[in-house]
C-alpha positions as CSV (number, residue, x, y, z in Angstrom):
1,M,103.0,38.9,147.6
2,L,100.5,40.1,145.1
3,A,103.3,40.8,142.6
4,R,104.6,37.2,143.0
5,M,101.2,35.7,142.1
6,R,101.0,37.9,139.0
7,R,104.5,36.7,137.9
8,A,103.5,33.1,138.5
9,R,100.4,33.4,136.4
10,R,102.3,34.8,133.5
11,Q,104.8,31.9,133.6
12,D,102.1,29.2,133.5
13,V,101.1,30.1,129.9
14,A,102.6,27.6,127.5
15,E,103.0,28.0,123.8
16,L,101.6,25.3,121.4
17,N,104.3,24.2,119.0
18,I,102.7,22.9,115.8
19,T,105.8,23.1,113.6
20,A,106.1,19.3,113.3
21,F,102.4,19.0,112.3
22,L,102.8,21.6,109.6
23,N,105.9,19.8,108.3
24,L,103.8,16.6,108.0
25,M,101.0,18.4,106.2
26,V,103.5,20.0,103.7
27,V,104.7,16.6,102.7
28,L,101.4,14.7,102.9
29,V,99.1,17.0,100.9
30,P,101.2,16.9,97.7
31,F,101.7,13.2,98.0
32,L,98.0,12.6,98.2
33,L,97.3,14.9,95.3
34,I,99.9,13.2,93.1
35,T,98.6,9.7,93.8
36,A,95.0,10.7,93.2
37,V,95.8,11.6,89.6
38,F,97.3,8.2,88.8
39,T,94.2,6.3,90.0
40,Q,92.1,8.1,87.5
41,L,94.1,6.8,84.5
42,T,92.9,3.2,85.0
43,I,89.2,3.8,84.7
44,K,87.5,2.5,81.5
45,E,83.8,3.4,80.8
46,L,81.8,0.6,79.4
47,D,78.2,0.2,78.1
48,L,76.9,-2.9,79.9
49,P,73.7,-4.7,78.9
50,D,70.6,-3.6,80.7
51,S,69.3,-6.4,83.0
52,S,65.8,-4.9,83.1
53,R,65.3,-5.6,79.4
54,S,64.2,-9.2,79.2
55,Q,63.4,-9.4,75.4
56,P,66.2,-10.4,73.1
57,P,67.2,-7.8,70.5
58,S,65.5,-8.1,67.2
59,E,67.4,-9.3,64.2
60,D,66.7,-6.3,62.0
61,V,68.6,-3.9,64.3
62,K,71.9,-2.7,63.0
63,R,74.6,-4.4,65.0
64,G,77.7,-2.4,64.0
65,L,81.2,-3.5,64.6
66,T,81.6,-6.6,66.9
67,V,84.4,-8.7,68.3
68,V,83.4,-12.2,69.5
69,I,85.8,-13.7,71.9
70,R,85.7,-17.5,72.2
71,E,87.9,-20.2,73.7
72,T,88.8,-21.1,70.0
73,G,89.7,-17.6,68.9
74,L,88.6,-14.1,67.9
75,T,86.0,-13.2,65.2
76,L,85.4,-9.7,63.9
77,T,82.0,-9.0,62.4
78,N,80.4,-5.9,60.9
79,D,76.6,-5.6,60.8
80,G,76.3,-9.4,61.5
81,A,78.6,-10.5,58.6
82,T,82.0,-12.0,59.5
83,V,84.9,-9.9,58.4
84,Q,87.7,-12.0,59.6
85,S,88.5,-14.8,62.2
86,W,91.7,-15.6,64.0
87,P,92.0,-19.0,65.7
88,K,93.8,-19.2,69.0
89,A,97.4,-20.3,68.5
90,E,99.6,-21.7,71.2
91,D,97.3,-20.5,74.1
92,D,97.4,-16.9,72.8
93,Y,95.1,-14.7,70.8
94,S,96.1,-12.7,67.7
95,Y,95.8,-9.2,69.3
96,A,98.1,-7.6,66.7
97,A,96.2,-9.0,63.7
98,L,92.9,-7.8,65.3
99,G,94.4,-4.4,65.8
100,Q,95.6,-4.2,62.1
101,A,92.1,-5.2,60.8
102,L,90.4,-2.6,63.0
103,A,92.9,0.0,61.9
104,G,91.9,-0.7,58.3
105,I,88.2,-0.3,59.2
106,K,88.9,2.9,61.1
107,E,90.9,4.3,58.1
108,R,87.9,3.6,55.8
109,N,85.3,5.0,58.3
110,P,87.0,7.5,60.7
111,A,83.6,8.6,62.1
112,E,82.9,5.2,63.6
113,D,83.8,5.1,67.3
114,R,81.6,2.3,68.7
115,I,82.4,-1.4,69.1
116,T,80.9,-4.3,70.9
117,L,82.8,-7.1,72.6
118,L,80.8,-10.4,73.0
119,L,82.5,-12.9,75.4
120,E,81.9,-16.6,75.7
121,P,81.4,-17.8,79.3
122,G,84.8,-18.7,80.9
123,I,86.9,-16.2,79.1
124,A,89.7,-14.9,81.4
125,Y,89.5,-11.3,82.6
126,D,93.0,-10.6,81.3
127,V,91.9,-11.6,77.7
128,M,89.0,-9.2,77.9
129,I,91.2,-6.3,79.0
130,Q,93.8,-7.0,76.3
131,V,91.1,-7.1,73.6
132,M,89.7,-3.8,75.1
133,D,93.1,-2.2,74.9
134,T,93.6,-3.5,71.3
135,V,90.2,-2.1,70.1
136,H,90.5,1.2,72.0
137,Y,94.0,2.3,71.2
138,L,96.1,2.2,68.0
139,P,99.8,2.6,68.5
140,A,100.9,5.6,66.4
141,A,104.1,5.7,64.3
142,S,105.9,7.6,67.0
143,E,106.9,5.6,70.0
144,G,104.7,5.8,73.1
145,V,101.8,7.7,71.4
146,L,98.3,6.1,71.4
147,V,95.5,7.1,69.1
148,D,91.9,6.5,69.9
149,M,90.2,4.0,67.5
150,F,87.0,2.8,69.1
151,P,86.7,4.4,72.6
152,Q,83.0,3.6,73.1
153,I,83.1,-0.1,74.1
154,S,80.0,-2.2,74.9
155,V,80.3,-5.6,76.5
156,G,77.9,-8.6,76.3
157,D,77.5,-12.3,76.1
158,A,78.5,-14.1,72.9
159,P,75.7,-16.0,71.2
160,A,75.8,-19.8,71.3
161,Q,78.1,-21.2,68.7
162,E,76.4,-23.2,66.0
163,A,77.5,-26.9,65.7
164,A,79.3,-27.7,62.5
165,P,77.5,-30.4,60.4
């Protein structure tokens, strides 16, 4: 009788089968690692205005390269002087013309890597992103290659437009 009890105790021990769980982990871990890489490609770092600074910037400060985005069109300025303006045509902005003008500036001054975007209230988010892509990247001669033009982008509010006399 004692021998029967020992045999019964040995048969009660069950094995834990984790093969299905391991198969799931083998598929899930690479999938999560691959998708994590793609989410990092959409991040743009911006310099936003500091809300704690209540005083307006002084007029004698060097402004640098600036793109003013208004409902009426785009204006490129350098140190406060207007370089070129492109009126909005058929509900679309002249992104290609802006890119060509910036490429010329970058060619003359390759060390420059900062630009400021000043947006008028009510400008669509999509317009801001397209202008950011235009000022940041210059399509190179070979297809699919992008060259950094002005990667350090600051964003702010456009000054009030002066009324024409």
